[in-house]
Backbone of each chain as ProteinMPNN parsed JSONL, in Angstrom:
{"seq_chain_A": "NAGVTQTPKFQVLKTGQSMTLQCAQDMNHEYMSWYRQDPGMGLRLIHYSVGAGITDQGEVPNGYNVSRSTTEDFPLRLLSAAPSQTSVYFCASSYSIRFGVQETQYFGPGTRLLVL", "coords_chain_A": {"N_chain_A": [[48.659, 20.863, 32.894], [49.695, 20.43, 36.284], [47.998, 20.122, 38.377], [47.129, 19.668, 41.761], [49.847, 19.596, 43.804], [51.807, 17.912, 46.242], [54.352, 17.922, 48.663], [56.512, 16.584, 51.18], [55.944, 13.123, 50.122], [56.064, 11.197, 52.065], [56.92, 11.319, 55.523], [58.897, 11.16, 58.423], [58.983, 12.178, 61.706], [60.508, 13.327, 64.742], [59.181, 13.749, 68.02], [58.551, 17.104, 68.816], [60.018, 18.207, 66.762], [59.998, 20.499, 63.981], [58.312, 21.17, 60.884], [57.568, 21.789, 57.407], [54.841, 21.23, 55.337], [54.457, 21.107, 51.93], [52.347, 22.617, 49.488], [51.061, 23.08, 46.29], [49.345, 24.607, 43.559], [48.424, 24.817, 40.111], [46.293, 25.929, 38.854], [45.182, 28.356, 39.122], [43.457, 28.705, 41.262], [41.374, 30.161, 43.739], [40.554, 29.296, 46.253], [41.964, 27.395, 48.813], [42.837, 24.603, 50.872], [43.625, 22.713, 53.838], [43.479, 19.399, 54.971], [43.281, 16.819, 57.437], [43.467, 13.298, 57.619], [42.316, 10.718, 59.475], [42.082, 7.307, 60.623], [38.763, 6.134, 60.507], [37.772, 8.658, 60.986], [37.217, 10.283, 58.879], [37.744, 13.195, 56.805], [39.186, 16.062, 58.202], [39.0, 19.537, 58.513], [41.758, 21.674, 58.616], [43.074, 24.25, 58.172], [42.147, 26.992, 56.028], [42.078, 28.939, 52.984], [40.847, 31.767, 51.32], [41.952, 33.247, 49.409], [44.963, 34.909, 48.231], [46.889, 36.052, 50.91], [44.879, 35.775, 52.753], [43.749, 33.844, 55.363], [42.187, 31.299, 57.37], [40.911, 29.574, 60.267], [40.135, 26.082, 60.502], [38.417, 23.183, 61.571], [40.261, 21.814, 63.236], [42.695, 23.381, 64.112], [44.801, 23.651, 65.932], [48.257, 23.604, 66.675], [49.163, 23.904, 64.157], [50.256, 26.052, 61.523], [49.533, 28.351, 58.863], [50.145, 30.066, 55.757], [49.535, 32.341, 53.061], [51.025, 33.531, 50.69], [51.133, 33.68, 47.957], [48.947, 33.011, 45.139], [49.345, 30.443, 44.253], [50.633, 28.802, 46.181], [50.369, 27.109, 49.329], [51.499, 26.516, 52.128], [51.758, 24.268, 54.941], [52.551, 24.433, 58.281], [54.034, 22.592, 60.833], [54.48, 23.243, 64.103], [55.648, 22.205, 66.454], [56.084, 19.071, 66.457], [53.837, 16.442, 67.403], [52.954, 13.147, 68.601], [50.186, 12.847, 68.22], [49.725, 14.13, 65.874], [50.302, 12.434, 63.89], [49.271, 11.326, 60.828], [47.439, 11.387, 57.701], [47.855, 13.905, 55.408], [46.009, 16.106, 53.448], [45.999, 18.395, 50.818], [43.9, 20.749, 49.21], [42.253, 22.355, 46.446], [40.114, 24.807, 44.931], [38.122, 26.51, 42.439], [36.201, 28.175, 43.433], [34.222, 28.749, 46.413], [32.026, 27.23, 46.191], [32.224, 24.584, 45.605], [31.135, 22.808, 43.814], [30.2, 20.787, 40.911], [31.027, 22.294, 38.721], [32.899, 23.793, 39.933], [34.788, 22.123, 41.117], [36.45, 20.658, 43.93], [39.766, 19.986, 43.99], [41.903, 17.433, 45.073], [45.166, 16.928, 46.448], [47.746, 14.332, 46.298], [48.386, 13.589, 48.871], [50.197, 13.631, 52.022], [51.962, 11.478, 53.996], [52.417, 11.342, 57.348], [54.423, 10.499, 60.065], [54.829, 10.709, 63.468], [57.128, 10.24, 65.9]], "CA_chain_A": [[48.544, 21.256, 34.31], [50.057, 19.398, 37.232], [46.944, 19.995, 39.369], [47.561, 19.965, 43.115], [51.016, 18.792, 44.155], [52.175, 17.966, 47.653], [55.627, 17.319, 49.039], [56.93, 15.278, 50.676], [54.919, 12.079, 50.138], [56.188, 10.539, 53.361], [57.824, 12.004, 56.428], [58.957, 10.694, 59.808], [59.511, 13.223, 62.577], [60.554, 13.07, 66.179], [58.396, 14.696, 68.818], [59.189, 18.392, 69.034], [60.571, 18.762, 65.532], [59.081, 21.278, 63.161], [58.483, 20.956, 59.446], [56.573, 22.416, 56.547], [54.28, 20.455, 54.243], [54.262, 22.014, 50.804], [51.197, 22.406, 48.596], [51.028, 24.039, 45.195], [48.393, 24.316, 42.476], [48.695, 25.64, 38.931], [45.002, 26.126, 38.199], [44.743, 29.713, 39.468], [42.33, 28.593, 42.181], [41.403, 31.079, 44.87], [40.302, 28.607, 47.515], [42.837, 26.267, 49.13], [42.578, 24.128, 52.223], [44.362, 21.56, 54.344], [42.719, 18.444, 55.767], [43.962, 15.632, 57.91], [42.609, 12.117, 57.56], [42.659, 9.687, 60.446], [41.184, 6.156, 60.474], [37.452, 6.244, 61.125], [37.413, 10.051, 61.295], [36.991, 11.083, 57.686], [38.672, 14.314, 56.629], [38.874, 17.206, 59.045], [39.596, 20.762, 57.99], [42.742, 22.268, 59.522], [43.063, 25.671, 57.819], [41.788, 27.241, 54.658], [42.368, 30.283, 52.484], [39.952, 32.15, 50.219], [42.725, 34.045, 48.467], [46.293, 35.295, 48.708], [46.896, 36.953, 52.056], [43.71, 35.546, 53.625], [43.655, 32.477, 55.873], [41.294, 31.157, 58.513], [41.002, 28.274, 60.915], [39.101, 25.091, 60.304], [37.956, 22.466, 62.77], [41.348, 21.317, 64.087], [43.86, 24.197, 63.744], [45.849, 23.747, 66.956], [49.518, 22.962, 66.36], [49.467, 24.14, 62.738], [50.186, 27.414, 60.982], [49.533, 28.449, 57.406], [50.267, 31.388, 55.162], [49.188, 32.315, 51.636], [51.655, 34.712, 50.101], [50.828, 33.665, 46.527], [47.765, 32.213, 44.805], [49.71, 29.06, 43.935], [51.214, 28.022, 47.275], [49.668, 27.148, 50.621], [52.237, 25.595, 52.993], [51.256, 23.97, 56.285], [53.682, 24.287, 59.189], [53.871, 21.974, 62.143], [55.372, 24.05, 64.923], [56.357, 21.294, 67.355], [55.331, 17.859, 66.144], [53.409, 15.559, 68.482], [52.429, 11.881, 68.051], [48.787, 13.013, 67.83], [49.683, 14.687, 64.526], [50.473, 11.352, 62.925], [48.054, 11.343, 60.018], [47.627, 11.666, 56.284], [47.463, 15.3, 55.189], [45.615, 16.408, 52.074], [45.768, 19.769, 50.401], [42.875, 20.791, 48.168], [41.992, 23.687, 45.914], [38.962, 24.919, 44.037], [37.97, 27.835, 41.848], [35.382, 28.995, 44.325], [33.813, 28.048, 47.626], [30.764, 26.515, 45.971], [32.649, 23.182, 45.661], [30.276, 21.945, 43.01], [30.757, 20.108, 39.747], [31.728, 23.275, 37.898], [34.004, 24.362, 40.711], [35.127, 20.998, 41.97], [37.628, 20.776, 44.763], [40.759, 18.985, 43.619], [42.764, 17.047, 46.177], [46.498, 16.422, 46.162], [47.909, 12.902, 46.584], [48.535, 13.371, 50.304], [51.49, 13.447, 52.699], [51.816, 10.577, 55.138], [53.324, 11.818, 58.39], [54.536, 9.703, 61.29], [55.56, 11.411, 64.511], [57.544, 9.254, 66.907]], "C_chain_A": [[48.928, 20.105, 35.228], [48.948, 19.18, 38.249], [47.437, 20.447, 40.725], [48.724, 19.031, 43.449], [51.347, 18.994, 45.627], [53.544, 17.314, 47.831], [55.865, 17.527, 50.517], [55.757, 14.304, 50.647], [54.906, 11.364, 51.482], [57.166, 11.329, 54.223], [57.733, 11.37, 57.808], [59.617, 11.802, 60.627], [59.629, 12.703, 64.001], [59.716, 14.125, 66.89], [59.187, 15.969, 69.058], [59.8, 19.008, 67.792], [59.516, 19.582, 64.8], [59.326, 20.95, 61.693], [57.361, 21.658, 58.695], [56.149, 21.439, 55.463], [53.944, 21.429, 53.114], [53.039, 21.612, 49.986], [51.232, 23.489, 47.53], [49.982, 23.612, 44.174], [48.645, 25.302, 41.335], [47.426, 25.927, 38.153], [44.415, 27.504, 38.483], [43.507, 29.692, 40.382], [42.481, 29.556, 43.343], [41.347, 30.342, 46.207], [41.26, 27.433, 47.679], [42.623, 25.885, 50.583], [43.477, 22.949, 52.546], [43.429, 20.717, 55.207], [43.687, 17.415, 56.342], [42.955, 14.479, 57.922], [43.143, 11.07, 58.516], [41.675, 8.54, 60.304], [39.867, 6.374, 61.222], [36.978, 7.657, 61.395], [37.054, 10.845, 60.052], [38.059, 12.151, 57.556], [38.23, 15.477, 57.503], [39.681, 18.419, 58.585], [40.517, 21.388, 59.03], [42.732, 23.792, 59.36], [42.615, 25.805, 56.382], [42.094, 28.691, 54.29], [41.454, 30.582, 51.307], [40.667, 33.042, 49.213], [44.065, 34.408, 49.068], [46.169, 36.316, 49.828], [45.773, 36.739, 53.046], [43.684, 34.082, 54.053], [42.707, 32.467, 57.061], [41.371, 29.743, 59.033], [39.838, 27.377, 60.534], [38.712, 24.469, 61.626], [39.071, 22.151, 63.759], [42.637, 22.091, 63.818], [45.034, 24.151, 64.709], [47.092, 22.957, 66.571], [49.966, 23.183, 64.922], [49.373, 25.637, 62.412], [50.158, 27.355, 59.471], [49.776, 29.895, 57.005], [49.924, 31.253, 53.692], [49.738, 33.59, 51.003], [51.41, 34.795, 48.591], [49.563, 32.856, 46.299], [48.112, 30.728, 44.702], [50.049, 28.211, 45.156], [50.468, 28.201, 48.592], [50.359, 26.152, 51.558], [51.604, 25.451, 54.372], [52.452, 23.695, 57.182], [53.257, 23.608, 60.472], [54.921, 22.61, 63.049], [56.253, 23.188, 65.82], [55.599, 19.967, 67.297], [55.045, 17.023, 67.381], [52.872, 14.271, 67.865], [50.976, 11.987, 67.596], [48.634, 13.619, 66.43], [50.067, 13.662, 63.457], [49.181, 11.189, 62.136], [48.446, 11.403, 58.545], [47.055, 13.06, 56.021], [47.174, 15.521, 53.71], [45.445, 17.906, 51.914], [44.738, 19.732, 49.278], [42.705, 22.216, 47.675], [40.757, 23.657, 45.04], [38.86, 26.357, 43.542], [37.188, 28.758, 42.759], [34.998, 28.16, 45.533], [32.535, 27.261, 47.423], [30.983, 25.004, 45.943], [31.879, 22.264, 44.729], [30.978, 21.349, 41.822], [31.549, 21.087, 38.894], [32.926, 23.858, 38.615], [34.532, 23.296, 41.661], [36.403, 21.241, 42.753], [38.573, 19.626, 44.41], [41.677, 18.715, 44.812], [44.134, 16.624, 45.656], [46.597, 14.965, 46.556], [48.139, 12.592, 48.051], [49.984, 13.273, 50.76], [51.244, 12.593, 53.925], [52.879, 10.921, 56.164], [53.254, 10.906, 59.6], [55.386, 10.481, 62.278], [55.853, 10.431, 65.645], [57.747, 9.89, 68.269]], "O_chain_A": [[48.548, 18.957, 34.998], [48.943, 18.153, 38.928], [48.089, 21.485, 40.839], [48.585, 17.81, 43.379], [51.191, 20.083, 46.18], [53.844, 16.286, 47.222], [55.459, 18.553, 51.064], [54.67, 14.647, 51.114], [53.847, 10.973, 51.973], [58.116, 11.93, 53.718], [56.644, 11.079, 58.303], [60.687, 12.295, 60.27], [58.94, 11.765, 64.402], [59.568, 15.249, 66.411], [60.351, 15.921, 69.456], [60.072, 20.208, 67.767], [58.313, 19.387, 64.977], [60.411, 20.508, 61.314], [56.352, 22.061, 59.273], [56.989, 20.885, 54.753], [53.25, 22.426, 53.31], [52.742, 20.429, 49.817], [51.411, 24.669, 47.832], [49.759, 22.422, 43.95], [49.023, 26.453, 41.554], [47.466, 26.143, 36.942], [43.272, 27.78, 38.119], [42.632, 30.552, 40.283], [43.578, 29.745, 43.868], [42.014, 30.725, 47.168], [41.362, 26.579, 46.798], [42.276, 26.721, 51.417], [44.013, 22.283, 51.66], [42.694, 21.232, 56.049], [44.765, 17.178, 55.798], [41.769, 14.662, 58.195], [44.272, 10.598, 58.384], [40.534, 8.767, 59.903], [39.851, 6.743, 62.396], [35.905, 7.852, 61.968], [36.619, 11.991, 60.17], [39.145, 12.032, 58.124], [37.052, 15.83, 57.54], [40.877, 18.328, 58.31], [40.121, 21.608, 60.175], [42.418, 24.524, 60.298], [42.692, 24.853, 55.605], [42.333, 29.541, 55.148], [41.301, 29.758, 50.404], [40.049, 33.537, 48.269], [44.285, 34.238, 50.267], [45.446, 37.306, 49.715], [45.701, 37.427, 54.065], [43.605, 33.186, 53.213], [42.457, 33.502, 57.68], [41.83, 28.831, 58.345], [38.724, 27.834, 60.281], [38.68, 25.132, 62.662], [38.867, 22.209, 64.972], [43.6, 21.498, 63.331], [46.141, 24.561, 64.359], [47.003, 21.79, 66.189], [51.024, 22.705, 64.515], [48.538, 26.367, 62.946], [50.692, 26.425, 58.866], [49.632, 30.817, 57.808], [50.013, 30.159, 53.134], [49.027, 34.576, 50.811], [51.476, 35.881, 48.017], [49.148, 32.095, 47.173], [47.293, 29.865, 45.017], [49.774, 27.011, 45.16], [50.001, 29.291, 48.922], [49.85, 25.05, 51.759], [50.998, 26.385, 54.897], [53.273, 22.828, 56.884], [52.273, 23.983, 61.11], [56.119, 22.517, 62.779], [57.457, 23.418, 65.93], [54.606, 19.771, 67.997], [55.876, 16.905, 68.281], [52.388, 14.285, 66.733], [50.573, 11.28, 66.672], [47.539, 13.619, 65.869], [50.145, 13.985, 62.272], [48.121, 10.942, 62.712], [49.625, 11.461, 58.198], [45.911, 13.349, 56.372], [47.975, 15.175, 52.841], [44.841, 18.584, 52.745], [44.709, 18.789, 48.487], [42.98, 23.171, 48.402], [40.396, 22.621, 44.48], [39.42, 27.283, 44.128], [37.465, 29.954, 42.851], [35.401, 27.004, 45.657], [32.007, 26.683, 48.373], [30.065, 24.232, 46.216], [31.973, 21.043, 44.857], [32.205, 21.395, 41.725], [32.623, 20.749, 38.396], [33.857, 24.358, 37.985], [34.7, 23.539, 42.856], [37.311, 21.936, 42.298], [38.217, 18.453, 44.521], [42.16, 19.639, 45.468], [44.253, 16.043, 44.578], [45.641, 14.405, 47.093], [48.091, 11.425, 48.44], [50.873, 12.889, 49.999], [50.429, 12.93, 54.783], [54.077, 10.812, 55.902], [52.175, 10.583, 60.095], [56.515, 10.866, 61.976], [54.944, 9.873, 66.26], [58.097, 9.2, 69.227]]}, "seq_chain_B": "GQQLNQSPQSMFIQEGEDVSMNCTSSSIFNTWLWYKQDPGEGPVLLIALYKAGELTSNGRLTAQFGITRKDSFLNISASIPSDVGIYFCAGRPTHKLIFGTGTRLQVFP", "coords_chain_B": {"N_chain_B": [[34.995, 18.972, 66.594], [32.38, 19.436, 64.148], [31.002, 16.573, 62.64], [29.748, 14.507, 60.056], [27.263, 11.959, 60.252], [27.746, 8.948, 58.842], [26.586, 6.108, 57.151], [26.421, 2.707, 55.93], [29.366, 1.805, 57.907], [31.034, 0.048, 56.605], [30.882, -2.086, 53.746], [30.364, -5.227, 52.269], [30.026, -6.653, 49.299], [28.626, -8.499, 46.51], [29.702, -8.596, 43.141], [27.663, -6.879, 40.847], [25.543, -6.421, 42.523], [23.351, -3.965, 44.029], [24.061, -0.902, 45.798], [23.581, 0.992, 48.737], [24.031, 3.956, 50.58], [24.12, 6.343, 53.287], [23.949, 9.67, 54.698], [23.792, 11.725, 57.517], [22.948, 14.738, 59.278], [22.98, 17.037, 62.03], [22.648, 19.594, 61.412], [21.456, 22.012, 59.019], [22.264, 21.869, 55.598], [23.579, 23.597, 52.716], [24.636, 22.507, 50.494], [25.323, 19.297, 49.284], [27.785, 16.855, 48.89], [29.301, 14.084, 47.216], [32.074, 11.988, 47.463], [34.686, 9.854, 46.174], [37.316, 7.819, 47.334], [40.243, 6.351, 46.336], [42.654, 3.836, 47.258], [45.552, 5.277, 48.692], [45.28, 7.691, 47.433], [43.917, 11.031, 46.877], [40.555, 12.233, 47.64], [37.962, 12.127, 45.118], [35.587, 14.036, 43.423], [32.261, 12.911, 42.993], [29.446, 13.425, 42.766], [27.461, 16.368, 42.991], [25.106, 18.181, 44.912], [22.532, 20.615, 45.121], [20.012, 21.499, 45.846], [17.217, 21.037, 48.026], [15.657, 17.904, 47.881], [16.645, 17.37, 45.39], [17.635, 15.132, 42.822], [20.254, 13.445, 41.458], [22.168, 11.974, 38.865], [25.085, 10.086, 37.951], [26.251, 8.271, 35.716], [26.242, 5.002, 36.865], [25.735, 5.84, 39.367], [23.637, 7.399, 41.741], [22.446, 10.158, 43.504], [20.799, 11.79, 46.233], [19.477, 14.791, 47.58], [18.332, 15.323, 50.688], [14.959, 16.1, 51.714], [14.665, 17.466, 54.125], [17.018, 18.766, 54.246], [18.98, 17.841, 55.835], [20.073, 15.453, 55.302], [21.489, 12.99, 53.037], [21.653, 10.725, 50.261], [23.332, 8.024, 48.651], [23.324, 5.94, 45.896], [24.543, 3.048, 44.296], [24.338, 1.32, 41.389], [24.325, -2.035, 40.117], [27.02, -3.012, 40.876], [30.572, -2.994, 40.258], [33.935, -4.373, 40.151], [35.765, -2.174, 40.2], [34.49, -0.297, 41.714], [35.32, -0.435, 44.246], [36.473, 1.097, 47.2], [36.651, 4.025, 49.326], [33.859, 5.828, 50.239], [32.846, 9.097, 50.65], [30.628, 11.376, 52.154], [29.966, 14.878, 52.034], [29.22, 17.995, 53.467], [28.131, 21.384, 53.069], [27.8, 23.874, 55.144], [28.474, 26.563, 55.353], [31.151, 28.308, 54.19], [32.866, 26.249, 54.466], [33.793, 22.844, 54.124], [32.346, 19.941, 55.496], [33.12, 16.69, 56.34], [31.864, 13.33, 56.091], [32.336, 10.237, 57.904], [32.928, 8.178, 56.244], [32.31, 5.394, 54.03], [33.367, 2.221, 53.596], [33.783, 0.313, 50.806], [33.69, -2.944, 49.579], [33.957, -5.069, 46.845], [33.159, -8.182, 45.666], [34.059, -10.559, 43.208]], "CA_chain_B": [[34.358, 19.627, 65.488], [31.202, 18.755, 63.62], [31.169, 15.578, 61.591], [28.5, 13.933, 59.595], [27.089, 10.541, 60.515], [27.633, 8.24, 57.575], [26.403, 4.67, 57.363], [27.15, 1.94, 56.935], [30.808, 2.055, 57.941], [31.652, -0.772, 55.575], [29.972, -2.978, 53.027], [30.994, -6.286, 51.481], [28.959, -7.072, 48.401], [29.035, -9.257, 45.336], [29.607, -7.868, 41.877], [26.319, -6.879, 40.281], [24.563, -5.971, 43.508], [23.175, -2.524, 44.226], [24.593, -0.422, 47.069], [23.011, 2.241, 49.242], [24.651, 4.521, 51.771], [23.51, 7.638, 53.577], [24.669, 10.618, 55.536], [22.852, 12.587, 58.23], [23.547, 15.825, 60.038], [22.074, 17.765, 62.911], [22.543, 20.952, 60.859], [20.989, 22.161, 57.639], [23.326, 22.153, 54.641], [23.199, 24.186, 51.437], [25.221, 21.672, 49.446], [25.785, 17.968, 49.65], [28.703, 16.315, 47.9], [29.755, 12.72, 47.423], [33.411, 11.75, 46.95], [35.251, 8.511, 46.274], [38.76, 7.825, 47.537], [40.954, 5.106, 46.071], [43.796, 3.688, 48.183], [46.749, 6.057, 48.428], [45.004, 8.896, 46.651], [42.977, 11.968, 47.452], [39.165, 12.041, 47.208], [37.547, 12.668, 43.83], [34.16, 14.355, 43.461], [31.377, 12.09, 42.169], [28.168, 14.094, 42.537], [27.175, 17.548, 43.812], [23.666, 18.443, 45.042], [22.391, 21.99, 45.587], [18.652, 21.862, 46.259], [16.479, 20.005, 48.743], [14.867, 17.054, 47.0], [17.336, 17.143, 44.107], [18.098, 13.775, 42.524], [21.24, 13.593, 40.383], [22.851, 10.729, 38.498], [26.373, 10.12, 37.263], [26.416, 6.867, 35.326], [25.518, 4.063, 37.733], [25.585, 6.462, 40.676], [22.529, 8.338, 41.921], [22.456, 10.743, 44.843], [19.654, 12.65, 46.509], [19.55, 15.799, 48.631], [17.135, 15.098, 51.475], [13.979, 17.19, 51.813], [14.912, 18.229, 55.345], [18.35, 19.358, 54.046], [19.879, 17.311, 56.844], [20.579, 14.144, 54.929], [21.711, 12.715, 51.629], [21.778, 9.298, 49.979], [24.047, 7.645, 47.43], [23.082, 4.582, 45.435], [25.357, 2.548, 43.193], [23.645, 0.165, 40.819], [25.112, -3.039, 39.384], [28.406, -2.746, 41.258], [31.668, -3.66, 39.558], [35.131, -4.389, 41.022], [36.418, -0.862, 40.329], [33.755, 0.544, 42.67], [35.99, -0.578, 45.537], [37.088, 2.323, 47.694], [35.942, 4.646, 50.439], [32.946, 6.868, 49.773], [32.611, 10.121, 51.659], [29.724, 12.481, 51.922], [30.448, 16.147, 52.573], [28.19, 19.028, 53.471], [28.649, 22.736, 53.167], [26.879, 24.806, 55.804], [28.894, 27.924, 55.0], [32.215, 28.209, 53.195], [33.738, 25.14, 54.803], [33.231, 21.522, 53.887], [32.417, 18.997, 56.601], [33.099, 15.36, 55.747], [31.421, 12.182, 56.846], [33.394, 9.325, 58.336], [33.264, 7.287, 55.137], [31.798, 4.019, 53.879], [34.353, 1.417, 52.86], [33.072, -0.645, 49.953], [34.436, -4.056, 48.976], [33.156, -5.779, 45.855], [33.744, -9.482, 45.357], [33.616, -11.048, 41.885]], "C_chain_B": [[33.193, 18.807, 64.955], [31.587, 17.736, 62.571], [29.812, 15.016, 61.243], [28.457, 12.452, 59.942], [26.845, 9.825, 59.205], [27.496, 6.752, 57.863], [26.067, 3.981, 56.045], [28.636, 2.289, 56.915], [31.518, 1.269, 56.863], [30.602, -1.687, 54.963], [30.791, -3.978, 52.226], [29.911, -6.875, 50.585], [29.529, -7.853, 47.233], [28.842, -8.391, 44.086], [28.2, -7.998, 41.308], [25.243, -6.409, 41.244], [24.478, -4.443, 43.531], [23.625, -2.148, 45.646], [23.87, 0.863, 47.465], [23.758, 2.679, 50.489], [24.038, 5.895, 52.031], [24.327, 8.425, 54.586], [23.64, 11.507, 56.221], [23.608, 13.62, 59.058], [22.508, 16.428, 60.964], [21.846, 19.183, 62.394], [21.998, 20.909, 59.439], [22.177, 22.519, 56.751], [22.763, 22.756, 53.363], [23.653, 23.34, 50.266], [25.582, 20.331, 50.041], [26.657, 17.448, 48.507], [29.026, 14.866, 48.245], [31.092, 12.532, 46.712], [33.74, 10.263, 47.035], [36.766, 8.637, 46.438], [39.313, 6.429, 47.265], [42.165, 5.036, 46.991], [44.996, 4.528, 47.753], [46.543, 7.317, 47.629], [44.061, 9.82, 47.402], [41.571, 11.71, 46.945], [38.897, 12.714, 45.86], [36.04, 12.874, 43.87], [33.374, 13.482, 42.494], [30.124, 12.87, 41.765], [28.049, 15.279, 43.485], [25.677, 17.83, 43.772], [23.474, 19.809, 45.685], [21.019, 22.336, 46.132], [18.008, 20.707, 47.001], [15.6, 19.233, 47.776], [15.545, 16.71, 45.686], [17.823, 15.707, 44.002], [19.012, 13.891, 41.316], [21.948, 12.274, 40.138], [24.164, 11.025, 37.799], [26.688, 8.671, 36.898], [25.579, 5.96, 36.205], [25.279, 4.625, 39.137], [24.413, 7.437, 40.676], [22.572, 8.848, 43.344], [21.261, 11.662, 45.004], [19.94, 13.559, 47.691], [18.245, 15.682, 49.41], [16.249, 16.331, 51.612], [14.237, 18.075, 53.03], [16.217, 19.023, 55.273], [19.344, 18.89, 55.095], [20.392, 15.921, 56.495], [20.73, 14.016, 53.414], [21.956, 11.224, 51.463], [22.555, 9.1, 48.689], [23.734, 6.192, 47.12], [24.015, 4.264, 44.287], [24.651, 1.313, 42.656], [24.637, -0.742, 40.1], [26.61, -2.863, 39.631], [29.398, -3.587, 40.458], [32.922, -3.572, 40.429], [35.796, -3.028, 41.206], [35.645, 0.111, 41.217], [34.385, 0.475, 44.065], [36.647, 0.737, 45.937], [36.332, 2.816, 48.908], [35.114, 5.798, 49.881], [32.668, 7.825, 50.93], [31.487, 11.047, 51.214], [30.377, 13.727, 52.514], [29.334, 17.164, 52.458], [28.813, 20.388, 53.642], [27.606, 23.61, 53.843], [27.205, 26.258, 55.453], [29.957, 27.812, 53.919], [33.231, 27.148, 53.574], [33.018, 23.851, 54.452], [33.396, 20.679, 55.134], [32.223, 17.613, 56.018], [32.494, 14.334, 56.69], [32.593, 11.258, 57.139], [33.713, 8.266, 57.293], [32.572, 5.936, 55.196], [32.796, 3.265, 53.025], [33.622, 0.317, 52.11], [34.035, -1.677, 49.387], [33.499, -4.8, 48.036], [33.863, -7.066, 45.495], [33.195, -10.002, 44.026], [32.723, -12.274, 41.996]], "O_chain_B": [[33.047, 17.629, 65.278], [32.416, 18.014, 61.705], [28.869, 15.051, 62.033], [29.482, 11.771, 59.929], [25.844, 10.073, 58.533], [28.2, 6.205, 58.711], [25.495, 4.597, 55.146], [29.105, 2.986, 56.015], [32.485, 1.747, 56.27], [29.585, -2.01, 55.577], [31.781, -3.622, 51.588], [28.984, -7.523, 51.07], [30.737, -7.87, 46.996], [27.929, -7.569, 44.011], [27.62, -9.084, 41.289], [24.147, -6.04, 40.821], [25.398, -3.739, 43.115], [23.574, -2.965, 46.566], [23.585, 1.712, 46.621], [24.078, 1.86, 51.351], [23.507, 6.532, 51.121], [25.25, 7.917, 55.223], [22.713, 11.992, 55.572], [24.746, 13.402, 59.477], [21.307, 16.339, 60.713], [20.96, 19.89, 62.874], [22.078, 19.888, 58.756], [22.994, 23.368, 57.107], [21.631, 22.473, 52.971], [23.109, 23.449, 49.167], [26.083, 20.244, 51.162], [26.32, 17.58, 47.331], [29.024, 14.474, 49.412], [31.241, 12.861, 45.535], [33.171, 9.52, 47.835], [37.412, 9.448, 45.774], [38.9, 5.452, 47.889], [42.651, 6.068, 47.454], [45.404, 4.494, 46.592], [47.505, 7.949, 47.191], [43.484, 9.449, 48.424], [41.397, 11.039, 45.927], [39.514, 13.721, 45.511], [35.301, 11.99, 44.302], [33.751, 13.324, 41.333], [29.787, 12.963, 40.584], [28.479, 15.21, 44.636], [25.052, 17.728, 42.716], [24.145, 20.143, 46.661], [20.862, 23.352, 46.808], [18.216, 19.543, 46.659], [14.89, 19.818, 46.959], [15.067, 15.849, 44.948], [18.351, 15.14, 44.959], [18.596, 14.379, 40.265], [22.286, 11.549, 41.074], [24.333, 12.057, 37.15], [27.31, 7.943, 37.671], [24.361, 6.116, 36.29], [24.69, 3.958, 39.987], [24.224, 8.2, 39.729], [22.717, 8.068, 44.286], [20.772, 12.241, 44.034], [20.562, 13.153, 48.673], [17.169, 15.916, 48.858], [16.736, 17.462, 51.624], [14.05, 19.29, 52.97], [16.489, 19.854, 56.139], [20.423, 19.465, 55.236], [21.07, 15.285, 57.302], [20.19, 14.801, 52.635], [22.403, 10.544, 52.387], [22.455, 9.898, 47.757], [23.865, 5.32, 47.979], [24.253, 5.098, 43.413], [24.396, 0.367, 43.401], [25.642, -0.288, 39.553], [27.372, -2.596, 38.701], [29.113, -4.711, 40.046], [32.962, -2.766, 41.36], [36.342, -2.758, 42.276], [36.103, 1.23, 41.448], [34.018, 1.242, 44.955], [37.289, 1.402, 45.124], [35.48, 2.115, 49.453], [35.623, 6.638, 49.138], [32.306, 7.412, 52.032], [31.409, 11.445, 50.052], [31.236, 13.632, 53.39], [28.597, 17.19, 51.473], [29.864, 20.543, 54.262], [26.643, 24.041, 53.208], [26.304, 27.078, 55.279], [29.691, 27.277, 52.842], [34.347, 27.149, 53.055], [31.789, 23.78, 54.479], [34.454, 20.691, 55.763], [31.266, 17.38, 55.28], [32.593, 14.446, 57.912], [33.709, 11.485, 56.67], [34.684, 7.526, 57.45], [32.288, 5.409, 56.272], [33.043, 3.624, 51.873], [32.929, -0.506, 52.708], [35.059, -1.336, 48.796], [32.369, -5.12, 48.405], [35.019, -7.056, 45.071], [31.998, -9.893, 43.759], [32.27, -12.802, 40.98]]}, "name": "protein", "num_of_chains": 2, "seq": "NAGVTQTPKFQVLKTGQSMTLQCAQDMNHEYMSWYRQDPGMGLRLIHYSVGAGITDQGEVPNGYNVSRSTTEDFPLRLLSAAPSQTSVYFCASSYSIRFGVQETQYFGPGTRLLVLGQQLNQSPQSMFIQEGEDVSMNCTSSSIFNTWLWYKQDPGEGPVLLIALYKAGELTSNGRLTAQFGITRKDSFLNISASIPSDVGIYFCAGRPTHKLIFGTGTRLQVFP"}
């Protein structure tokens, strides 16, 4: 199993550009989520999905869109990039929403995004 | 959005020392989790707690779910250099995880 994979690893965008951060998992997990990590802020939930075709907003959803057409993939779209979206983005997946040891949430390696 | 208060923000300790960190919330949580993040990687789950008062160990790590369900503690005994990293607490009020701001741990030989 590859676990949770994210592409690209690094990305530089100009203000106003759009792009899609890819996330895929091969563990047949139902629950997937996107977080952003900023210095001193911990991880903040952007969007999440409890299954294919079902998505919902997290704490900081503005400026981002998601879709979940398959169990494996959960892409995050930046509609019009802004410098405030400079951050490290983590995708995560788990078997269930209990997040415990038996259903641990696995994180991808992250995408480092710089918006100029 | 809601975030958990985690303290201390950073710790600089000598190898062999014990470490304590804690996390508090204004809300009641059903689950408390502790993660460790190494540089350039995603967080990895260390310990999960499900009941108020629960005390759980994972090797040299011990975590407790506070009686009030609004706090949790993580202790690391006899620290070693590979304990270096950022430790995050996370709480689950519903089906979302809320993360603390992290404790950055440095261990000097």
